[in-house]
C-alpha positions as a Markdown table, in Angstrom:
| # | Residue | x | y | z |
|---|---|---|---|---|
| 1 | Met | -4.1 | 9.1 | 3.7 |
| 2 | Ser | -2.7 | 5.7 | 2.9 |
| 3 | Phe | 0.3 | 4.2 | 1.1 |
| 4 | Leu | -2.0 | 3.4 | -1.8 |
| 5 | Ile | -3.5 | 6.9 | -2.1 |
| 6 | Asp | -0.8 | 9.3 | -0.9 |
| 7 | Pro | 1.7 | 9.0 | -3.8 |
| 8 | Pro | -0.8 | 9.8 | -6.6 |
| 9 | Trp | -2.3 | 12.6 | -4.4 |
| 10 | Leu | 1.1 | 14.1 | -3.7 |
| 11 | Tyr | 2.1 | 13.9 | -7.4 |
| 12 | Ala | -1.2 | 15.6 | -8.4 |
| 13 | Thr | -0.7 | 18.3 | -5.8 |
| 14 | Gly | 2.9 | 18.8 | -7.2 |
| 15 | Arg | 1.4 | 19.3 | -10.6 |
| 16 | Val | -0.9 | 22.0 | -9.3 |
| 17 | Tyr | 2.0 | 23.7 | -7.5 |
| 18 | Gly | 4.1 | 23.5 | -10.7 |
| 19 | Arg | 1.3 | 25.2 | -12.6 |
| 20 | Leu | 0.6 | 27.9 | -10.0 |
| 21 | Leu | 4.3 | 28.5 | -9.1 |
| 22 | Pro | 6.2 | 27.9 | -12.4 |
| 23 | Glu | 9.6 | 28.6 | -10.8 |
| 24 | Arg | 11.3 | 27.1 | -7.8 |
| 25 | Thr | 11.1 | 30.2 | -5.6 |
| 26 | Pro | 11.4 | 30.4 | -1.9 |
| 27 | Ala | 7.6 | 30.5 | -1.7 |
| 28 | Ala | 7.4 | 27.3 | -3.8 |
| 29 | Arg | 9.9 | 25.6 | -1.6 |
| 30 | Ala | 8.1 | 26.6 | 1.5 |
| 31 | Leu | 4.8 | 25.3 | 0.1 |
| 32 | His | 6.4 | 22.0 | -0.9 |
| 33 | Thr | 7.9 | 21.6 | 2.6 |
| 34 | Ala | 4.7 | 22.4 | 4.3 |
| 35 | Thr | 2.7 | 20.0 | 2.2 |
| 36 | Ala | 5.1 | 17.2 | 2.5 |
| 37 | Gly | 5.3 | 17.9 | 6.3 |
| 38 | Ala | 1.5 | 17.8 | 6.6 |
| 39 | Phe | 1.2 | 14.5 | 4.7 |
| 40 | Leu | 4.0 | 13.0 | 6.7 |
| 41 | Ala | 2.7 | 14.1 | 10.0 |
| 42 | Thr | -0.8 | 12.8 | 9.3 |
| 43 | Ser | 0.3 | 9.6 | 7.7 |
| 44 | Ile | 2.9 | 8.7 | 10.3 |
| 45 | Ser | 0.3 | 9.5 | 13.0 |
| 46 | Leu | -2.2 | 7.2 | 11.4 |
| 47 | Tyr | 0.4 | 4.5 | 11.2 |
| 48 | Leu | 1.2 | 4.9 | 14.9 |
| 49 | Asp | -2.5 | 4.9 | 15.7 |
| 50 | Arg | -2.4 | 8.3 | 17.4 |
| 51 | Pro | -5.8 | 9.1 | 19.0 |
| 52 | Trp | -6.4 | 12.3 | 17.0 |
| 53 | Thr | -6.5 | 10.3 | 13.8 |
| 54 | Arg | -9.5 | 8.2 | 14.8 |
| 55 | Pro | -12.0 | 10.3 | 12.8 |
| 56 | Ile | -9.9 | 9.9 | 9.7 |
| 57 | Trp | -9.6 | 6.1 | 9.8 |
| 58 | Arg | -13.2 | 5.6 | 11.1 |
| 59 | Ala | -14.5 | 7.6 | 8.1 |
| 60 | Cys | -12.5 | 5.3 | 5.9 |
| 61 | Arg | -14.1 | 2.2 | 7.6 |
| 62 | Ala | -10.8 | 0.9 | 8.8 |
| 63 | Glu | -10.1 | -0.8 | 12.1 |
| 64 | Ser | -7.2 | 1.6 | 13.0 |
| 65 | Gly | -4.9 | 4.1 | 11.5 |
| 66 | Arg | -2.3 | 1.4 | 10.7 |
| 67 | Asp | -5.0 | -0.7 | 9.1 |
| 68 | Trp | -5.9 | 2.2 | 6.8 |
| 69 | Met | -2.3 | 3.0 | 6.0 |
| 70 | Leu | -1.4 | -0.6 | 5.2 |
| 71 | Asn | -4.6 | -1.9 | 3.6 |
| 72 | Ser | -6.5 | 1.1 | 2.3 |
| 73 | Gly | -9.7 | -0.9 | 2.3 |
| 74 | Val | -8.2 | -3.0 | -0.5 |
| 75 | Phe | -5.5 | -5.3 | 0.9 |
| 76 | Gly | -5.6 | -7.8 | 3.8 |
| 77 | Phe | -2.3 | -7.3 | 5.5 |
| 78 | Asp | -2.3 | -8.2 | 9.2 |
| 79 | His | -2.0 | -4.7 | 10.6 |
| 80 | Arg | -2.2 | -5.9 | 14.2 |
| 81 | Arg | 1.0 | -8.0 | 14.0 |
| 82 | Ala | 3.1 | -5.7 | 11.8 |
| 83 | Gly | 6.7 | -6.4 | 12.6 |
| 84 | Ala | 10.1 | -5.0 | 11.9 |
| 85 | Arg | 9.9 | -5.7 | 8.2 |
| 86 | Ala | 6.5 | -3.9 | 7.8 |
| 87 | His | 7.9 | -1.0 | 9.8 |
| 88 | Ala | 11.0 | -0.8 | 7.7 |
| 89 | Ile | 9.1 | -0.9 | 4.5 |
| 90 | Ser | 6.7 | 1.7 | 5.8 |
| 91 | Ala | 9.6 | 4.0 | 6.7 |
| 92 | Leu | 11.0 | 3.7 | 3.2 |
| 93 | Leu | 7.6 | 4.5 | 1.8 |
| 94 | Phe | 7.3 | 7.6 | 4.0 |
| 95 | Ala | 10.7 | 8.7 | 2.8 |
| 96 | Thr | 9.4 | 8.9 | -0.8 |
| 97 | Tyr | 6.6 | 11.4 | 0.0 |
| 98 | Pro | 8.6 | 14.5 | -0.7 |
| 99 | Trp | 9.9 | 12.9 | -3.9 |
| 100 | Trp | 6.3 | 12.3 | -5.3 |
| 101 | Leu | 5.5 | 15.9 | -4.7 |
| 102 | Leu | 8.7 | 17.1 | -6.4 |
| 103 | Leu | 8.1 | 14.7 | -9.4 |
| 104 | Gly | 4.7 | 16.3 | -9.9 |
| 105 | Glu | 6.1 | 19.8 | -9.7 |
| 106 | Arg | 8.9 | 19.0 | -12.2 |
| 107 | Ala | 6.6 | 17.3 | -14.6 |
| 108 | Gln | 4.2 | 20.3 | -14.7 |
| 109 | Arg | 7.1 | 22.8 | -15.0 |
| 110 | Arg | 8.6 | 20.9 | -18.0 |
| 111 | Lys | 5.1 | 20.9 | -19.6 |
| 112 | Ser | 4.6 | 24.6 | -19.2 |
């Protein structure tokens, strides 16, 4: 999971949910909440370099979870010296995660 990959992945997952659950039922809402929660828990844990995320960021050839979240193997941001500005922007990006999932769901439901 990374800031570069998560939004399209969430959007695509929302499209699948919109196809499988064409109405916004309690089950659809629960699935949406669980998915957004899993993405947020994993991504925030990566950003905070929690030990349990090591296999994830190592598999992605990153130096740390924060390196993976910020750089995704593409960019060169200094993840070791991320300051208040980087943390604030990251928090804003995390806040968009449920929105990307919902956008995918809505797009698919309009199409169906």
